[in-house]
N, C-alpha and C positions, 0 to 999 in steps of 0.2 A: 207870626209875621206873614203878611199877605203877599201875593204875587204883584210884581210891578205893574203899574197901570199901562205902560207902553207895550207890554208883552200881550200877545193875543191868548185867548183861552185855547187849551189843547183839545183838539178833536181828531180822533184817529182817522187817517185817510180812507180806511175801509168804510166808515160811516158815510162818507161823501161819494162813494163809488156807486155806479149804476147797479152793480150786483146786489148791494144792500138795499137800495131803494126799490128794486123790482122784486125782491124776495118775498115769498108768502109768509115765511116765519123769520122775523127779524131777530137775529142772534148777535149779542154783543159780548166780546171777550175782554174788551178794554174797559176796565172799571175806572181808570183814571181819566177817561174822556169826559168832557163837559157835554151835557145834554143839549142838543141843538133845537132850534125852534120848529124845524120842519117835522119833528117827530110827535108833535102835540096831537093827542087823540088816538095814538096808535099803541099797540101792545108790543113790548120788547122783552126778549128773554135775556137776562143778564147772568153771566157765569160767576158763581161765587167760589170757584175752586173745586167743587165737587158736582154740583147740579146747576141747572138753569132755573132761575126764578123769574116768573112772569111779573111784569110791572107795567101798569098803564101810565103813559106819560101825560101829565096835565100841565097847564100853564105855570103852576106853582113850582114844578120840578125843573123848568128850564133854567140853565145856568149852574145847576148843581152837578155833581159827579154821579156817574152810573153806580159806582160802588157804594154810595150812601144808601141805596135802596135795595141792595142785595147783601144781606147780612151773612157773614162767614161763620158765625158762631151760633150754636143752637141754644135757645133759652130752655133751661130745665128748672122746673119748680121744685122747691125743697119739699120733701115728704113730711106730712104732718105726723105728729107723735102718735095720734090715734091709729093711723095706718100701720105704723111700725109695731104697735102693740098687737094688732090683729094678725099681722104676719108672724110675730113671735109665737102667739098662741096656736096658730095653724101648724107650725113646725113641731110642736110638742105632741 
């Protein structure tokens, strides 16, 4: 279910402040904020709960949420059977 059309998109007031606009390192903690147009072409550090992830804002990202570009889960690849066999032989 989408948000009502008459409601405005949520943008954290800190993003509109002069402190954020004049900062050398733009840091965002609000993952639920919508990406505004004035950030196009700039690098932003988005907090994922543990670290800050650098993301470049492009025209295509405007209107999406900051949290969509800072993943909170780490992708781990499953270990191949061959690697498991080599490790098992090394232990013997």
